[in-house]
Structures are given as structure tokens and as C-alpha cells.
C-alpha positions in Angstrom: 34.3 -25.9 14.9 31.3 -28.0 14.1 30.8 -28.9 10.5 27.4 -28.0 9.0 25.3 -30.8 7.5 25.7 -31.0 3.7 22.0 -30.6 3.1 20.1 -27.5 4.0 17.4 -27.5 6.8 14.7 -25.1 5.7 12.8 -23.3 8.5 9.9 -20.9 8.0 8.9 -18.1 10.4 5.2 -17.4 9.7 2.4 -15.7 11.5 0.0 -12.8 11.1 1.1 -9.2 10.2 2.7 -7.6 13.2 4.0 -10.8 14.8 7.7 -9.7 14.8 8.8 -12.0 12.0 10.9 -9.5 10.1 12.6 -8.2 13.3 13.4 -11.8 14.3 14.8 -12.6 10.9 17.0 -9.4 10.9 18.3 -10.3 14.4 19.2 -13.9 13.2 21.0 -12.5 10.2 23.0 -10.2 12.4 23.9 -13.2 14.6 25.4 -14.9 11.5 22.6 -17.2 10.4 21.5 -17.6 6.8 18.1 -16.0 6.2 15.8 -15.4 3.3 13.9 -12.1 3.5 10.2 -11.5 2.9 9.6 -11.1 -0.8 6.0 -9.9 -0.4 7.2 -6.8 1.6 9.9 -6.2 -1.0 7.4 -6.3 -3.9 5.0 -4.0 -2.1 7.8 -1.5 -1.3 9.0 -1.6 -4.9 5.5 -1.1 -6.2 4.9 1.9 -3.9 8.2 3.5 -4.9 7.3 3.3 -8.6 3.7 4.4 -8.1 2.3 1.1 -9.2 -1.0 -0.5 -8.4 -0.4 -4.3 -7.9 -0.8 -5.0 -4.2 -2.3 -7.9 -2.3 -5.3 -5.7 -1.3 -5.9 -4.4 -4.8 -4.8 -7.0 -7.4 -4.3 -10.1 -5.3 -4.2 -12.7 -8.1 -1.6 -10.8 -10.1 0.4 -10.0 -7.0 0.5 -13.6 -5.8 1.4 -14.9 -9.2 4.5 -12.7 -9.1 5.1 -13.5 -5.5 5.1 -17.3 -5.5 7.4 -17.5 -8.6 10.0 -15.4 -6.9 9.6 -17.4 -3.7 10.1 -20.6 -5.6 13.4 -19.2 -6.9 14.3 -18.2 -3.4 13.5 -21.7 -2.2 15.7 -23.4 -4.8 18.5 -21.0 -4.0 18.3 -22.1 -0.4 18.5 -25.7 -1.4 22.0 -25.1 -2.6 23.1 -24.0 0.8 24.2 -26.0 3.8 22.7 -26.1 7.3 19.7 -24.2 8.7 18.1 -21.5 6.5 15.4 -19.3 8.0 12.7 -17.8 5.8 10.6 -14.7 6.5 7.3 -16.4 5.4 7.0 -19.4 3.1 5.2 -19.9 -0.2 2.1 -21.1 1.5 1.5 -17.9 3.4 -0.3 -16.4 0.4 -3.0 -19.0 0.6 -4.4 -17.3 3.7 -4.5 -13.9 2.0 -6.3 -15.4 -1.0 -8.9 -17.2 1.2 -9.4 -14.0 3.2 -10.2 -12.1 0.0 -12.3 -15.0 -1.3 -10.0 -15.5 -4.3 -9.3 -18.9 -5.7 -5.6 -19.8 -6.0 -4.3 -21.1 -9.3 -3.4 -24.7 -9.7 0.2 -23.7 -10.5 0.5 -21.8 -7.2 -0.9 -24.8 -5.2 1.4 -27.1 -7.0 4.4 -24.9 -6.0 3.2 -25.0 -2.3 3.2 -28.8 -2.5 6.4 -29.1 -4.4 8.5 -26.8 -2.3 8.6 -28.4 1.1 10.2 -26.9 4.2 11.4 -28.9 7.1 10.0 -26.8 10.0 7.4 -24.1 10.4 7.1 -21.7 13.3 3.9 -19.7 13.9 4.8 -16.5 15.7 2.0 -15.3 17.9 0.9 -11.6 17.3 2.6 -9.0 19.5 0.5 -7.0 22.0 1.0 -3.7 20.3 -0.2 -4.0 16.7 1.1 -1.2 14.3 -0.1 -0.6 10.8 2.4 0.6 8.2 2.6 1.2 4.4 3.2 -2.5 3.7 0.7 -3.7 6.4 -2.6 -1.9 6.0 -4.7 -4.5 7.8 -6.5 -3.8 11.0 -5.7 -5.9 14.1 -8.9 -7.9 13.7 -8.0 -8.6 10.1 -4.5 -9.7 11.1 -6.0 -12.1 13.7 -8.3 -13.6 11.0 -5.3 -14.0 8.7 -3.4 -15.7 11.5 -6.2 -18.4 11.7 -6.3 -18.9 8.0 -2.5 -19.1 7.8 -2.4 -21.9 10.3 -5.1 -23.8 8.4 -3.2 -23.4 5.2 0.0 -24.9 6.5 -1.9 -27.7 8.2 -3.8 -28.5 5.1 -0.4 -29.1 3.4 0.6 -31.6 6.1 2.9 -29.4 8.2 3.2 -29.7 11.9 3.4 -26.1 13.2 5.5 -25.1 16.2 3.9 -22.2 18.1 6.3 -19.4 19.1 4.6 -17.4 21.9 5.2 -13.7 22.6 8.3 -13.2 24.7 11.3 -10.9 24.6 12.8 -11.1 21.2 16.2 -12.6 22.4 14.2 -15.3 24.2 12.1 -15.9 21.2 15.1 -16.4 18.9 16.6 -18.8 21.4 13.4 -20.7 21.4 13.4 -20.9 17.6 17.0 -22.1 17.6 16.4 -24.7 20.4 13.4 -26.2 18.6 15.4 -26.2 15.3 18.2 -28.0 17.0 15.8 -30.7 18.2 14.5 -31.3 14.7 17.6 -31.2 12.6 18.2 -34.7 11.2 21.9 -34.6 12.2 22.1 -33.9 15.9 25.9 -34.3 15.7 25.9 -31.0 13.7 24.1 -28.6 16.1 23.5 -25.0 15.6 26.0 -22.9 17.4 25.2 -21.2 20.7 25.0 -17.4 20.3 25.0 -14.2 22.3 22.2 -12.0 20.9 22.6 -9.1 23.2 24.8 -6.9 21.0 22.9 -7.5 17.7 19.6 -7.2 19.6 20.4 -3.5 20.5 21.2 -2.8 16.8 17.9 -4.2 15.6 15.3 -2.9 18.1 17.1 0.3 19.0 18.0 1.8 22.4 15.0 1.9 24.7 12.8 -0.3 22.5 10.7 -3.0 24.2 12.2 -6.3 23.0 9.6 -8.6 21.4 7.0 -5.7 21.1 8.4 -3.3 18.5 9.6 -4.5 15.2 8.5 -5.6 11.7 6.0 -8.0 10.5 
């Protein structure tokens, strides 16, 4: 068995709403990889369940203030791990939402974006069938606008973005893993090869179109 590198290698899966990030992260988790779930979606879901009012489309500044602080804790937790860690969105994702809603981010938030550096960022292209849901109220045009702003936000922080085009979800995961292998600093400690066929069925469901249905 290959030994993992002693230091973590932090990888972000980003992209617009409806790009399949959450489905990809869930599949990677089922395949045995270490993942960090999307905190924004968890906060929205929790707020809806308690009948609250703090959402990115209603009280953005308050929402982002809570979001980035929890994301920073998540980031530091990942730094204590070994090997590749895959994030469903990074701290800088909220910059695009703030810019879209013409809201100025706080200095503390921007400092966190600069301080918490990931090793690799994948930009997942939007899927052809966009679906709104309770945590994703944006229209398809709004999602596309957010995609452009998100790319600009990461580039403004000095990141090189790897584009992940639309493809069947198993192929997309293999693409992410292949590109991650290339960029890990210790090539003698590669990611393991995986068979995603069984966990794929568990994630997308029988009869679902791979790479088309799924979360954000």
C-alpha cells in the first residue's frame, strides 16, 4: 500500500450553482477520499428548518460573515490531515456572490481568503439541465453570471484554475483525480486508482443520467 504524504493537499471543486459539485464530492466520499462538504448549503438548510431569515439572497453580509468563519475552521481541520482533501467550494466562492449583489466584502473576509490557500482549484462547468431548489434559487442566467464572477475572484487571488468540462460523472471524477495526481508535490505517493461504478449507482440513482443530475 502506498503511504500518503505527511502534509495535506487541499483541492477545491468550485463552479456555478448546478455544476454537479455536491454530487461529485459525494461520489468521491463513497470512493474513500477525504472530503469537506459545502458549508453554505448546510447553513441555508439549517436556516430554513428553523424558519430563519439569514440567506445569501436576503442578508448577504451577515450570511457570509458566518460562512467564512466556519469555512476557515474547516480549512484548518483539513490541514491536520494527510494526503488529498477535496472541498465542495472554497472560502473565496463567496466573493462572487457579494460582487453579484453589489456588496463590499469585509477586510476580515478578504484576509481569510488570502490567508487560507488551497493547492488546486477545479472549475466545474455548468450542467446542461439546470435545476433550481430550495438552496439554489438563482435562475440559469444568474448562475452563469456567478460562474464568471467566481472565476475572476479566484484568479484575482492568484490561483490557476483547472477547467472541468461537462462529462459523465465517473469520467469527471477520474479527470479530477488525474489532474490532482499531476500536481501533488510528491509523485511517489500517488492517489489510488478507483472503480467508481458501484458508488456511482448509489449517488445518482438507477436510471439517472450521469453528469447531468445531481447537486450543486
